[in-house]
All heavy atoms as an XYZ file, in Angstrom:
910
protein
N     -14.000     -6.456    -30.451
C     -13.650     -7.650    -29.714
C     -14.909     -8.133    -28.994
O     -15.584     -7.365    -28.336
C     -12.522     -7.318    -28.735
C     -11.961     -8.497    -28.064
S     -10.343     -8.319    -27.265
C     -10.185     -6.634    -26.817
N     -15.175     -9.426    -29.076
C     -16.375     -9.974    -28.446
C     -16.136    -10.213    -26.961
O     -14.993    -10.254    -26.494
C     -16.770    -11.304    -29.113
O     -15.748    -12.266    -28.852
C     -16.969    -11.135    -30.610
N     -17.256    -10.401    -26.244
C     -17.144    -10.649    -24.806
C     -16.372    -11.926    -24.506
O     -15.638    -12.000    -23.533
C     -18.532    -10.730    -24.177
C     -19.157     -9.418    -23.883
C     -20.417     -9.621    -23.097
C     -20.995     -8.269    -22.723
N     -22.195     -8.423    -21.904
N     -16.527    -12.935    -25.358
C     -15.849    -14.205    -25.098
C     -14.332    -14.087    -25.228
O     -13.602    -14.822    -24.583
C     -16.376    -15.297    -26.027
O     -16.098    -14.969    -27.371
N     -13.840    -13.183    -26.061
C     -12.387    -13.003    -26.159
C     -11.880    -11.972    -25.164
O     -10.699    -11.943    -24.845
C     -11.976    -12.573    -27.581
O     -12.636    -11.356    -27.912
C     -12.312    -13.631    -28.598
N     -12.773    -11.149    -24.667
C     -12.398    -10.116    -23.707
C     -12.300    -10.667    -22.282
O     -11.400    -10.291    -21.532
C     -13.433     -8.987    -23.756
C     -13.191     -7.751    -22.912
C     -11.970     -7.019    -23.440
C     -14.406     -6.851    -22.967
N     -13.167    -11.583    -21.924
C     -13.249    -12.095    -20.557
C     -11.946    -12.724    -20.049
O     -11.510    -12.397    -18.942
C     -14.419    -13.075    -20.423
C     -14.694    -13.591    -19.018
C     -15.039    -12.442    -18.080
C     -15.806    -14.611    -19.052
N     -11.293    -13.606    -20.809
C     -10.039    -14.175    -20.287
C      -8.981    -13.117    -19.986
O      -8.241    -13.227    -19.006
C      -9.578    -15.116    -21.408
C     -10.791    -15.413    -22.196
C     -11.664    -14.208    -22.088
N      -8.907    -12.083    -20.818
C      -7.916    -11.035    -20.596
C      -8.276    -10.165    -19.405
O      -7.392     -9.677    -18.696
C      -7.738    -10.210    -21.871
C      -7.004    -11.015    -22.910
C      -7.564    -11.753    -23.914
C      -5.604    -11.206    -22.997
N      -6.577    -12.376    -24.630
C      -5.362    -12.064    -24.096
C      -4.520    -10.747    -22.268
C      -4.090    -12.462    -24.481
C      -3.241    -11.135    -22.654
C      -3.040    -11.987    -23.739
N      -9.565     -9.971    -19.163
C      -9.991     -9.235    -17.968
C      -9.671    -10.032    -16.705
O      -9.193     -9.474    -15.710
C     -11.487     -8.918    -18.038
C     -11.882     -7.825    -19.016
C     -13.403     -7.751    -19.141
C     -11.314     -6.489    -18.599
N      -9.919    -11.332    -16.748
C      -9.593    -12.185    -15.600
C      -8.091    -12.229    -15.359
O      -7.629    -12.153    -14.219
C     -10.147    -13.600    -15.814
C     -11.658    -13.734    -15.816
C     -12.077    -15.146    -16.209
C     -12.236    -13.369    -14.455
N      -7.323    -12.334    -16.429
C      -5.865    -12.338    -16.301
C      -5.370    -11.008    -15.735
O      -4.448    -10.973    -14.918
C      -5.220    -12.640    -17.656
C      -3.723    -12.896    -17.663
C      -3.350    -14.040    -16.731
C      -3.258    -13.184    -19.076
N      -6.011     -9.914    -16.137
C      -5.657     -8.596    -15.604
C      -5.909     -8.535    -14.101
O      -5.094     -7.990    -13.349
C      -6.458     -7.507    -16.302
O      -6.152     -7.461    -17.662
N      -7.032     -9.087    -13.648
C      -7.341     -9.104    -12.218
C      -6.314     -9.934    -11.456
O      -5.872     -9.544    -10.361
C      -8.748     -9.656    -11.988
N      -5.904    -11.053    -12.025
C      -4.873    -11.871    -11.387
C      -3.535    -11.142    -11.351
O      -2.764    -11.284    -10.394
C      -4.734    -13.216    -12.100
C      -5.910    -14.169    -11.949
C      -5.738    -15.387    -12.846
C      -6.081    -14.586    -10.496
N      -3.258    -10.355    -12.372
C      -2.026     -9.552    -12.389
C      -2.022     -8.534    -11.254
O      -0.984     -8.297    -10.630
C      -1.860     -8.837    -13.723
S      -1.261     -9.881    -15.047
N      -3.176     -7.928    -10.990
C      -3.264     -6.959     -9.894
C      -2.947     -7.656     -8.564
O      -2.179     -7.136     -7.753
C      -4.658     -6.290     -9.861
C      -4.844     -5.472     -8.596
C      -4.847     -5.415    -11.084
N      -3.513     -8.843     -8.360
C      -3.220     -9.600     -7.133
C      -1.740     -9.977     -7.069
O      -1.103     -9.868     -6.009
C      -4.097    -10.848     -7.073
N      -1.173    -10.403     -8.188
C       0.246    -10.758     -8.229
C       1.145     -9.561     -7.999
O       2.175     -9.658     -7.315
N       0.771     -8.412     -8.558
C       1.542     -7.182     -8.335
C       1.530     -6.786     -6.869
O       2.560     -6.382     -6.317
C       0.982     -6.047     -9.188
C       1.351     -6.069    -10.666
C       0.481     -5.103    -11.458
C       2.819     -5.731    -10.841
N       0.370     -6.902     -6.231
C       0.263     -6.549     -4.811
C       1.125     -7.483     -3.959
O       1.883     -7.029     -3.091
C      -1.193     -6.598     -4.366
N       1.033     -8.767     -4.221
C       1.791     -9.752     -3.439
C       3.288     -9.581     -3.643
O       4.054     -9.521     -2.670
C       1.373    -11.176     -3.832
O      -0.028    -11.328     -3.603
C       2.129    -12.213     -3.033
N       3.720     -9.505     -4.882
C       5.162     -9.390     -5.129
C       5.705     -8.046     -4.666
O       6.844     -7.962     -4.198
C       5.495     -9.654     -6.598
O       4.764     -8.832     -7.447
N       4.892     -6.990     -4.744
C       5.334     -5.684     -4.219
C       5.567     -5.763     -2.716
O       6.556     -5.219     -2.204
C       4.291     -4.611     -4.524
O       4.185     -4.399     -5.895
N       4.664     -6.437     -2.021
C       4.828     -6.600     -0.574
C       6.109     -7.384     -0.262
O       6.870     -7.018      0.635
C       3.607     -7.308      0.029
C       3.836     -7.775      1.434
C       3.978     -6.853      2.474
C       3.944     -9.128      1.729
C       4.218     -7.282      3.769
C       4.177     -9.558      3.021
C       4.314     -8.633      4.036
O       4.552     -9.052      5.315
N       6.362     -8.439     -1.009
C       7.551     -9.254     -0.756
C       8.839     -8.502     -1.105
O       9.848     -8.640     -0.397
C       7.459    -10.566     -1.532
C       6.364    -11.511     -1.063
C       6.249    -12.710     -1.991
C       6.600    -11.957      0.374
N       8.809     -7.696     -2.151
C       9.980     -6.867     -2.481
C      10.214     -5.845     -1.373
O      11.348     -5.634     -0.937
C       9.796     -6.175     -3.854
C      10.847     -5.106     -4.077
C       9.844     -7.198     -4.976
N       9.144     -5.221     -0.906
C       9.265     -4.256      0.190
C       9.863     -4.912      1.426
O      10.809     -4.390      2.020
C       7.898     -3.649      0.531
C       7.901     -2.940      1.854
C       8.484     -1.686      1.994
C       7.351     -3.548      2.983
C       8.513     -1.055      3.227
C       7.378     -2.917      4.213
C       7.962     -1.670      4.333
O       8.002     -1.054      5.548
N       9.330     -6.066      1.821
C       9.832     -6.712      3.037
C      11.284     -7.147      2.877
O      12.048     -7.145      3.843
C       8.947     -7.894      3.447
O       9.042     -8.939      2.518
N      11.675     -7.485      1.647
C      13.069     -7.869      1.414
C      14.010     -6.676      1.583
O      14.996     -6.744      2.317
C      13.237     -8.462      0.009
C      14.653     -8.760     -0.344
N      15.271     -9.926      0.044
C      15.586     -8.048     -1.020
C      16.520     -9.914     -0.378
N      16.737     -8.779     -1.044
N      13.706     -5.582      0.913
C      14.601     -4.434      0.943
C      14.491     -3.611      2.223
O      15.446     -2.937      2.591
C      14.392     -3.548     -0.287
C      14.998     -4.176     -1.519
C      14.189     -4.645     -2.543
C      16.373     -4.317     -1.645
C      14.747     -5.244     -3.664
C      16.933     -4.910     -2.760
C      16.119     -5.368     -3.769
O      16.676     -5.961     -4.872
N      13.340     -3.664      2.896
C      13.195     -2.963      4.170
C      13.709     -3.827      5.314
O      13.723     -3.389      6.467
C      11.732     -2.595      4.414
N      14.127     -5.057      4.986
C      14.622     -6.007      5.984
C      13.608     -6.203      7.104
O      13.937     -6.157      8.284
C      15.981     -5.552      6.534
C      16.741     -6.720      7.146
O      16.474     -7.871      6.757
O      17.596     -6.466      8.020
N      12.362     -6.387      6.705
C      11.268     -6.615      7.652
C      10.747     -8.027      7.460
O      10.701     -8.524      6.337
C      10.165     -5.600      7.412
C      10.669     -4.160      7.558
C       9.536     -3.229      7.543
N       8.650     -3.548      8.650
C       8.282     -2.695      9.578
N       8.724     -1.468      9.525
N       7.464     -3.046     10.539
N      10.325     -8.667      8.525
C       9.780    -10.019      8.386
C       8.436     -9.999      7.656
O       7.671     -9.045      7.770
C       9.605    -10.486      9.833
C       9.532     -9.236     10.636
C      10.338     -8.210      9.909
N       8.179    -11.045      6.895
C       6.895    -11.151      6.202
C       5.851    -11.727      7.153
O       6.161    -12.529      8.018
C       7.003    -12.059      4.970
O       7.545    -13.308      5.364
C       7.853    -11.440      3.903
N       4.622    -11.294      6.971
C       3.522    -11.787      7.797
C       3.109    -13.144      7.258
O       2.728    -13.270      6.103
C       2.330    -10.804      7.749
C       1.170    -11.343      8.546
C       2.758     -9.438      8.245
N       3.191    -14.149      8.111
C       2.849    -15.509      7.686
C       1.589    -16.031      8.362
O       1.117    -17.092      8.013
C       4.000    -16.454      7.996
S       4.885    -16.957      6.533
N       1.085    -15.324      9.336
C      -0.124    -15.716     10.068
C       0.006    -17.109     10.671
O      -0.962    -17.854     10.748
C      -1.344    -15.615      9.164
N       1.203    -17.465     11.068
C       1.414    -18.755     11.727
C       1.418    -19.946     10.793
O       1.443    -21.085     11.233
N       1.387    -19.684      9.494
C       1.371    -20.779      8.521
C       2.715    -20.800      7.807
O       3.055    -19.887      7.076
C       0.245    -20.576      7.485
C      -1.097    -20.455      8.172
C       0.240    -21.720      6.474
C      -2.215    -20.014      7.257
N       3.482    -21.826      8.031
C       4.753    -21.957      7.336
C       5.898    -21.243      8.022
O       5.793    -20.734      9.135
N       7.019    -21.211      7.317
C       8.262    -20.617      7.821
C       8.762    -19.574      6.828
O       9.837    -19.708      6.253
C       9.315    -21.704      8.009
O       8.832    -22.756      8.797
N       7.975    -18.530      6.643
C       8.299    -17.527      5.617
C       9.657    -16.882      5.836
O      10.399    -16.672      4.884
C       7.210    -16.464      5.567
S       5.686    -17.081      4.849
N       9.974    -16.578      7.055
C      11.238    -15.894      7.321
C      12.422    -16.770      6.928
O      13.394    -16.296      6.355
C      11.320    -15.501      8.797
C      12.341    -14.448      9.088
C      12.110    -13.173      8.257
O      10.968    -12.795      8.017
O      13.123    -12.570      7.862
N      12.318    -18.067      7.213
C      13.390    -18.994      6.846
C      13.519    -19.086      5.323
O      14.624    -19.068      4.776
C      13.126    -20.377      7.449
C      14.248    -21.341      7.248
C      15.440    -21.194      7.941
C      14.119    -22.380      6.352
C      16.490    -22.078      7.746
C      15.162    -23.270      6.146
C      16.348    -23.120      6.840
N      12.385    -19.160      4.630
C      12.396    -19.247      3.171
C      12.929    -17.952      2.569
O      13.750    -17.972      1.657
C      10.978    -19.562      2.635
C      10.932    -19.458      1.117
C      10.523    -20.944      3.085
N      12.474    -16.817      3.097
C      12.869    -15.510      2.543
C      14.348    -15.205      2.740
O      14.917    -14.392      2.012
C      12.042    -14.386      3.179
C      10.585    -14.442      2.843
C      10.289    -13.984      1.427
O      11.151    -13.533      0.697
N       9.044    -14.108      1.035
N      14.974    -15.825      3.726
C      16.387    -15.555      3.989
C      17.298    -16.705      3.549
O      18.505    -16.642      3.781
C      16.620    -15.260      5.481
O      16.160    -16.369      6.249
C      15.892    -13.990      5.900
N      16.727    -17.726      2.919
C      17.551    -18.849      2.485
C      18.401    -18.451      1.284
O      18.160    -17.426      0.638
C      16.673    -20.050      2.115
O      16.074    -19.851      0.857
N      19.373    -19.273      0.963
C      20.237    -18.996     -0.188
C      19.467    -19.076     -1.507
O      19.907    -18.557     -2.530
C      21.407    -19.971     -0.225
C      20.984    -21.421     -0.451
C      22.151    -22.380     -0.439
O      22.891    -22.426     -1.438
O      22.300    -23.070      0.571
N      18.285    -19.692     -1.474
C      17.476    -19.833     -2.681
C      16.517    -18.665     -2.888
O      15.767    -18.651     -3.856
C      16.674    -21.139     -2.626
C      17.572    -22.349     -2.592
C      17.874    -22.967     -1.386
C      18.133    -22.851     -3.756
C      18.708    -24.077     -1.349
C      18.969    -23.948     -3.727
C      19.255    -24.556     -2.521
O      20.081    -25.636     -2.500
N      16.526    -17.688     -1.997
C      15.623    -16.542     -2.143
C      16.138    -15.525     -3.158
O      15.436    -14.588     -3.501
C      15.416    -15.851     -0.790
O      16.624    -15.265     -0.344
N      17.342    -15.750     -3.663
C      17.915    -14.902     -4.699
C      18.497    -15.781     -5.796
O      18.962    -16.886     -5.535
C      19.019    -14.008     -4.139
C      18.525    -12.957     -3.185
C      19.631    -12.012     -2.734
O      20.813    -12.251     -3.086
O      19.317    -11.047     -2.041
N      18.461    -15.268     -6.999
C      19.053    -15.956     -8.136
C      19.956    -14.952     -8.836
O      19.488    -13.870     -9.224
C      17.959    -16.461     -9.082
C      18.389    -17.317    -10.252
C      18.989    -18.638     -9.765
C      17.206    -17.608    -11.146
N      21.203    -15.282     -8.940
C      22.261    -14.389     -9.462
C      22.175    -12.993     -8.837
O      22.317    -11.977     -9.500
C      22.300    -14.326    -11.012
C      20.986    -13.810    -11.603
C      22.696    -15.644    -11.604
C      21.061    -13.503    -13.107
N      21.922    -12.981     -7.534
C      21.891    -11.733     -6.785
C      20.578    -10.966     -6.857
O      20.460     -9.901     -6.266
N      19.605    -11.482     -7.580
C      18.306    -10.804     -7.718
C      17.285    -11.542     -6.867
O      17.094    -12.753     -7.033
C      17.844    -10.787     -9.186
C      18.886    -10.094    -10.060
C      16.481    -10.124     -9.320
C      18.650    -10.258    -11.542
N      16.612    -10.841     -5.954
C      15.590    -11.506     -5.145
C      14.475    -12.088     -6.026
O      14.072    -11.477     -7.019
C      15.036    -10.382     -4.262
C      16.102     -9.350     -4.245
C      16.784     -9.446     -5.573
N      14.021    -13.264     -5.674
C      12.957    -13.931     -6.419
C      11.704    -13.053     -6.450
O      10.984    -13.037     -7.454
C      12.672    -15.317     -5.798
C      11.464    -15.968     -6.434
C      13.889    -16.217     -5.949
N      11.457    -12.297     -5.401
C      10.292    -11.415     -5.361
C      10.373    -10.343     -6.445
O       9.353     -9.972     -7.039
C      10.164    -10.768     -3.988
N      11.566     -9.860     -6.738
C      11.741     -8.866     -7.802
C      11.423     -9.507     -9.153
O      10.781     -8.893    -10.013
C      13.169     -8.269     -7.788
C      13.432     -7.432     -9.026
C      13.382     -7.450     -6.531
N      11.834    -10.749     -9.327
C      11.523    -11.462    -10.569
C      10.010    -11.608    -10.731
O       9.476    -11.448    -11.834
C      12.186    -12.829    -10.578
C      13.671    -12.771    -10.641
S      14.352    -14.429    -10.567
C      16.063    -14.050    -10.317
N       9.318    -11.894     -9.639
C       7.865    -11.982     -9.675
C       7.239    -10.649    -10.034
O       6.297    -10.581    -10.833
N       7.757     -9.583     -9.466
C       7.242     -8.241     -9.758
C       7.430     -7.899    -11.240
O       6.502     -7.402    -11.896
C       7.931     -7.204     -8.871
C       7.422     -5.776     -8.946
C       5.963     -5.699     -8.535
C       8.266     -4.874     -8.068
N       8.594     -8.193    -11.777
C       8.862     -7.935    -13.199
C       7.915     -8.759    -14.073
O       7.371     -8.270    -15.071
C      10.346     -8.219    -13.540
C      10.587     -8.233    -15.035
C      11.247     -7.217    -12.848
N       7.701    -10.016    -13.697
C       6.781    -10.870    -14.452
C       5.381    -10.266    -14.488
O       4.775    -10.165    -15.559
C       6.734    -12.277    -13.838
C       5.594    -13.104    -14.349
C       5.660    -13.702    -15.600
C       4.449    -13.275    -13.591
C       4.605    -14.458    -16.084
C       3.389    -14.028    -14.072
C       3.465    -14.619    -15.322
N       4.864     -9.861    -13.328
C       3.500     -9.340    -13.287
C       3.368     -7.986    -13.979
O       2.333     -7.698    -14.580
C       2.984     -9.279    -11.849
C       2.605    -10.637    -11.324
C       3.327    -11.220    -10.293
C       1.543    -11.335    -11.869
C       2.986    -12.470     -9.817
C       1.194    -12.590    -11.409
C       1.921    -13.159    -10.377
N       4.399     -7.158    -13.937
C       4.369     -5.892    -14.677
C       4.311     -6.188    -16.174
O       3.511     -5.587    -16.916
C       5.589     -5.007    -14.321
C       5.754     -3.874    -15.315
C       5.446     -4.457    -12.913
N       5.139     -7.099    -16.635
C       5.150     -7.461    -18.051
C       3.834     -8.073    -18.511
O       3.310     -7.726    -19.583
N       3.283     -8.968    -17.702
C       2.025     -9.604    -18.066
C       0.870     -8.601    -18.036
O      -0.013     -8.633    -18.905
C       1.738    -10.783    -17.134
C       0.648    -11.749    -17.585
C       0.966    -12.331    -18.954
C       0.474    -12.851    -16.564
N       0.905     -7.681    -17.086
C      -0.125     -6.634    -17.034
C      -0.037     -5.734    -18.264
O      -1.065     -5.333    -18.825
C       0.016     -5.813    -15.750
N       1.172     -5.436    -18.711
C       1.344     -4.628    -19.927
C       0.789     -5.354    -21.150
O       0.139     -4.744    -22.001
C       2.820     -4.293    -20.128
N       1.016     -6.665    -21.217
C       0.451     -7.447    -22.319
C      -1.073     -7.456    -22.267
O      -1.737     -7.326    -23.296
C       0.955     -8.886    -22.259
C       2.282     -9.176    -22.922
C       2.703    -10.612    -22.663
C       2.211     -8.921    -24.406
N      -1.617     -7.604    -21.079
C      -3.077     -7.577    -20.923
C      -3.641     -6.239    -21.364
O      -4.649     -6.186    -22.081
C      -3.469     -7.846    -19.468
S      -3.237     -9.539    -18.941
N      -2.990     -5.185    -20.958
C      -3.444     -3.851    -21.343
C      -3.391     -3.670    -22.862
O      -4.335     -3.162    -23.474
C      -2.608     -2.781    -20.636
C      -3.009     -1.338    -20.883
C      -4.419     -1.080    -20.350
C      -2.023     -0.399    -20.220
N      -2.302     -4.107    -23.475
C      -2.177     -4.008    -24.931
C      -3.276     -4.804    -25.621
O      -3.890     -4.338    -26.582
C      -0.803     -4.507    -25.381
N      -3.540     -5.985    -25.103
C      -4.570     -6.847    -25.713
C      -5.961     -6.257    -25.535
O      -6.792     -6.309    -26.448
C      -4.488     -8.245    -25.104
C      -5.446     -9.254    -25.698
C      -5.086     -9.537    -27.149
N      -5.788    -10.700    -27.645
C      -6.990    -10.662    -28.212
N      -7.617     -9.521    -28.356
N      -7.555    -11.761    -28.642
N      -6.240     -5.679    -24.373
C      -7.559     -5.104    -24.117
C      -7.780     -3.813    -24.909
O      -8.875     -3.549    -25.384
C      -7.751     -4.854    -22.622
C      -7.903     -6.109    -21.767
C      -7.828     -5.764    -20.290
C      -9.187     -6.840    -22.089
N      -6.731     -3.014    -25.057
C      -6.864     -1.733    -25.750
C      -6.807     -1.915    -27.265
O      -7.612     -1.332    -27.998
C      -5.766     -0.745    -25.277
C      -5.735      0.498    -26.134
C      -5.987     -0.391    -23.819
N      -5.873     -2.704    -27.742
C      -5.655     -2.834    -29.186
C      -6.421     -4.005    -29.813
O      -6.489     -4.101    -31.030
C      -4.174     -2.997    -29.477
C      -3.308     -1.897    -28.884
C      -3.470     -0.616    -29.566
N      -2.500     -0.581    -30.647
C      -2.390      0.403    -31.486
N      -3.170      1.434    -31.388
N      -1.506      0.372    -32.427
N      -6.931     -4.919    -29.004
C      -7.765     -6.007    -29.503
C      -7.051     -6.970    -30.422
O      -5.912     -7.346    -30.201
N      -7.742     -7.358    -31.481
C      -7.234     -8.357    -32.422
C      -5.938     -7.914    -33.094
O      -5.168     -8.737    -33.563
C      -8.290     -8.654    -33.490
C      -9.498     -9.392    -32.969
C      -9.147    -10.748    -32.421
O      -9.221    -10.958    -31.216
N      -8.744    -11.663    -33.258
N      -5.694     -6.630    -33.122
C      -4.497     -6.097    -33.767
C      -3.209     -6.671    -33.172
O      -2.218     -6.851    -33.876
C      -4.515     -4.573    -33.615
C      -3.417     -3.842    -34.294
C      -3.544     -2.343    -34.078
O      -4.664     -1.833    -34.030
O      -2.487     -1.703    -33.958
N      -3.209     -6.943    -31.875
C      -2.003     -7.453    -31.214
C      -2.120     -8.914    -30.816
O      -1.195     -9.467    -30.229
C      -1.648     -6.610    -29.968
C      -1.354     -5.183    -30.346
C      -2.721     -6.699    -28.912
N      -3.241     -9.546    -31.109
C      -3.438    -10.927    -30.659
C      -2.427    -11.885    -31.273
O      -2.105    -12.903    -30.684
C      -4.862    -11.402    -30.947
O      -5.072    -11.483    -32.342
N      -1.909    -11.551    -32.446
C      -0.929    -12.413    -33.096
C       0.351    -12.576    -32.303
O       0.994    -13.619    -32.365
N       0.728    -11.569    -31.542
C       1.942    -11.682    -30.729
C       1.664    -11.665    -29.235
O       2.424    -12.237    -28.462
C       2.959    -10.606    -31.094
C       2.473     -9.191    -30.967
C       1.931     -8.436    -31.961
C       2.483     -8.373    -29.801
N       1.596     -7.193    -31.482
C       1.935     -7.121    -30.151
C       2.897     -8.563    -28.487
C       1.783     -6.079    -29.243
C       2.753     -7.520    -27.578
C       2.203     -6.309    -27.959
N       0.585    -11.034    -28.786
C       0.310    -10.966    -27.348
C      -0.071    -12.327    -26.773
O       0.371    -12.691    -25.684
C      -0.788     -9.944    -27.060
N      -0.872    -13.068    -27.496
C      -1.315    -14.371    -26.997
C      -0.150    -15.339    -26.762
O      -0.014    -15.888    -25.665
C      -2.348    -14.989    -27.938
C      -3.647    -14.212    -27.988
O      -3.846    -13.256    -27.246
N      -4.528    -14.605    -28.888
N       0.720    -15.581    -27.751
C       1.817    -16.523    -27.504
C       2.842    -16.014    -26.489
O       3.420    -16.807    -25.742
C       2.450    -16.731    -28.882
C       1.930    -15.658    -29.750
C       0.657    -15.175    -29.159
N       3.046    -14.716    -26.432
C       3.990    -14.187    -25.438
C       3.431    -14.375    -24.035
O       4.148    -14.808    -23.127
C       4.331    -12.713    -25.728
C       5.176    -12.601    -26.987
C       5.068    -12.087    -24.543
C       5.448    -11.188    -27.434
N       2.158    -14.059    -23.835
C       1.532    -14.242    -22.518
C       1.566    -15.712    -22.119
O       1.865    -16.049    -20.969
C       0.103    -13.721    -22.531
N       1.271    -16.603    -23.057
C       1.304    -18.033    -22.761
C       2.712    -18.485    -22.386
O       2.902    -19.196    -21.399
C       0.795    -18.844    -23.961
C       0.875    -20.318    -23.759
C      -0.050    -20.966    -22.956
C       1.881    -21.058    -24.341
C       0.033    -22.338    -22.751
C       1.974    -22.420    -24.146
C       1.044    -23.079    -23.344
N       3.704    -18.058    -23.156
C       5.094    -18.445    -22.886
C       5.574    -17.919    -21.544
O       6.235    -18.643    -20.782
C       6.016    -17.934    -23.997
O       5.642    -18.468    -25.225
N       5.253    -16.662    -21.260
C       5.654    -16.083    -19.967
C       5.021    -16.858    -18.811
O       5.697    -17.186    -17.826
C       5.221    -14.614    -19.884
C       6.028    -13.656    -20.693
S       5.369    -11.971    -20.628
C       5.541    -11.578    -18.895
N       3.741    -17.153    -18.939
C       3.027    -17.850    -17.871
C       3.539    -19.278    -17.707
O       3.693    -19.764    -16.583
C       1.513    -17.840    -18.159
O       1.099    -16.484    -18.348
C       0.732    -18.438    -17.023
N       3.822    -19.945    -18.798
C       4.363    -21.303    -18.736
C       5.732    -21.314    -18.053
O       5.996    -22.137    -17.175
C       4.455    -21.894    -20.139
C       4.886    -23.345    -20.239
C       3.869    -24.259    -19.556
C       5.051    -23.738    -21.697
N       6.590    -20.366    -18.445
C       7.914    -20.279    -17.826
C       7.838    -19.957    -16.345
O       8.564    -20.538    -15.528
N       6.944    -19.051    -15.987
C       6.780    -18.687    -14.580
C       6.249    -19.871    -13.767
O       6.692    -20.109    -12.648
C       5.847    -17.489    -14.459
S       5.660    -16.918    -12.760
N       5.309    -20.606    -14.343
C       4.764    -21.774    -13.646
C       5.858    -22.809    -13.410
O       5.926    -23.411    -12.328
C       3.600    -22.383    -14.451
O       2.592    -21.381    -14.613
C       3.008    -23.589    -13.756
N       6.715    -23.020    -14.379
C       7.834    -23.953    -14.211
C       8.781    -23.472    -13.111
O       9.245    -24.266    -12.281
C       8.580    -24.112    -15.528
N       9.065    -22.168    -13.074
C       9.948    -21.621    -12.050
C       9.332    -21.756    -10.660
O      10.018    -22.096     -9.699
C      10.281    -20.162    -12.366
C      11.342    -19.577    -11.483
C      12.611    -20.120    -11.443
C      11.073    -18.476    -10.697
C      13.603    -19.578    -10.627
C      12.050    -17.924     -9.875
C      13.314    -18.478     -9.849
N       8.034    -21.509    -10.547
C       7.339    -21.672     -9.273
C       7.369    -23.140     -8.843
O       7.535    -23.450     -7.656
C       5.898    -21.130     -9.349
C       5.069    -21.564     -8.152
C       5.914    -19.616     -9.456
N       7.238    -24.049     -9.800
C       7.345    -25.477     -9.489
C       8.720    -25.815     -8.931
O       8.845    -26.564     -7.954
N       9.764    -25.259     -9.537
C      11.131    -25.453     -9.046
C      11.281    -24.911     -7.628
O      11.839    -25.576     -6.749
C      12.125    -24.769     -9.995
C      13.484    -24.541     -9.390
C      14.382    -25.591     -9.241
C      13.868    -23.269     -8.960
C      15.632    -25.382     -8.674
C      15.111    -23.047     -8.398
C      15.985    -24.103     -8.255
O      17.215    -23.889     -7.685
N      10.765    -23.691     -7.393
C      10.869    -23.100     -6.055
C      10.089    -23.914     -5.029
O      10.534    -24.067     -3.877
C      10.384    -21.651     -6.078
C      11.256    -20.667     -6.857
C      10.590    -19.300     -6.921
C      12.644    -20.575     -6.261
N       8.938    -24.446     -5.412
C       8.158    -25.286     -4.494
C       8.914    -26.568     -4.169
O       8.907    -27.038     -3.030
C       6.793    -25.619     -5.096
O       6.035    -24.445     -5.259
N       9.570    -27.142     -5.172
C      10.408    -28.319     -4.931
C      11.510    -27.991     -3.924
O      11.764    -28.761     -2.993
C      11.018    -28.816     -6.250
C      12.043    -29.893     -6.050
C      11.660    -31.221     -5.907
C      13.400    -29.578     -5.985
C      12.606    -32.214     -5.700
C      14.350    -30.560     -5.782
C      13.947    -31.877     -5.642
O      14.894    -32.857     -5.428
N      12.166    -26.842     -4.106
C      13.231    -26.417     -3.190
C      12.681    -26.281     -1.773
O      13.309    -26.738     -0.809
C      13.869    -25.079     -3.661
C      14.599    -25.268     -4.987
C      14.781    -24.489     -2.600
C      15.781    -26.203     -4.934
N      11.505    -25.666     -1.641
C      10.900    -25.501     -0.315
C      10.619    -26.848      0.333
O      10.934    -27.051      1.514
C       9.584    -24.718     -0.413
C       9.744    -23.248     -0.643
C       8.405    -22.544     -0.678
O       7.441    -23.091     -1.257
O       8.330    -21.428     -0.138
N      10.034    -27.757     -0.413
C       9.607    -29.035      0.153
C      10.750    -30.007      0.426
O      10.758    -30.674      1.465
C       8.592    -29.710     -0.774
C       7.234    -29.047     -0.854
C       6.419    -29.648     -1.990
C       6.490    -29.182      0.458
N      11.698    -30.088     -0.496
C      12.683    -31.164     -0.413
C      14.114    -30.727     -0.125
O      14.947    -31.567      0.165
C      12.651    -31.973     -1.708
C      11.303    -32.579     -1.977
C      10.498    -32.086     -2.994
C      10.819    -33.614     -1.193
C       9.258    -32.639     -3.238
C       9.571    -34.162     -1.417
C       8.783    -33.680     -2.448
N      14.404    -29.435     -0.202
C      15.779    -28.989      0.054
C      15.866    -28.212      1.367
O      16.630    -28.590      2.248
C      16.324    -28.148     -1.130
C      17.720    -27.635     -0.836
C      16.314    -28.960     -2.412
N      15.101    -27.146      1.490
C      15.196    -26.338      2.719
C      14.171    -26.764      3.767
O      14.235    -26.311      4.895
C      15.120    -24.829      2.446
C      13.792    -24.442      1.824
C      16.268    -24.370      1.600
C      13.626    -22.943      1.632
N      13.235    -27.631      3.386
C      12.253    -28.208      4.318
C      11.480    -27.118      5.076
O      11.316    -27.186      6.291
C      12.956    -29.140      5.301
C      11.979    -30.096      5.970
O      10.951    -30.424      5.347
O      12.240    -30.489      7.120
N      11.027    -26.130      4.344
C      10.216    -25.042      4.918
C       9.306    -24.500      3.826
O       9.689    -24.448      2.666
C      11.114    -23.938      5.462
N       8.117    -24.093      4.217
C       7.125    -23.581      3.265
C       6.777    -22.149      3.616
O       6.615    -21.803      4.789
C       5.842    -24.440      3.307
C       6.119    -25.851      2.790
C       4.711    -23.804      2.527
C       6.373    -25.922      1.315
N       6.635    -21.315      2.595
C       6.140    -19.965      2.764
C       4.860    -19.838      1.943
O       4.860    -20.158      0.751
C       7.173    -18.935      2.308
S       6.594    -17.231      2.468
N       3.787    -19.382      2.539
C       2.519    -19.281      1.832
C       2.547    -18.238      0.730
O       1.722    -18.264     -0.178
C       1.344    -18.992      2.799
C       1.164    -20.150      3.758
C       1.559    -17.706      3.554
N       3.464    -17.319      0.784
C       3.568    -16.288     -0.254
C       4.149    -16.885     -1.484
O       4.061    -16.443     -2.555
C       4.408    -15.119      0.227
C       3.786    -14.391      1.359
C       4.196    -14.405      2.658
C       2.638    -13.521      1.319
N       3.375    -13.613      3.421
C       2.412    -13.061      2.627
C       1.788    -13.115      0.325
C       1.394    -12.213      2.951
C       0.759    -12.268      0.651
C       0.556    -11.816      1.956
């Protein structure tokens, strides 16, 4: 595998680590019933306890954690197995990321126009 095909997957892996850390913290604060640290920016507690913080009984933070675990697994498969898995890893990673971006857009809309509160997380 050349450096030019390796670099995007390495960058995506680094972003997965950041996403795993963030979503793990939010899952912890949800289940430990602890307030999230917002540093005075936004209304995280209001957002985290709103009716939109769960979907069919599953906290949105758990969905984020599952997404980042899955994407990290795809990155690992692509980095270890190389071109052998590119036929299926590339479109799956793209589809997952596109779907997640759409869901985040929906949640941002809910924050801005429905519950009128923003959480930086």
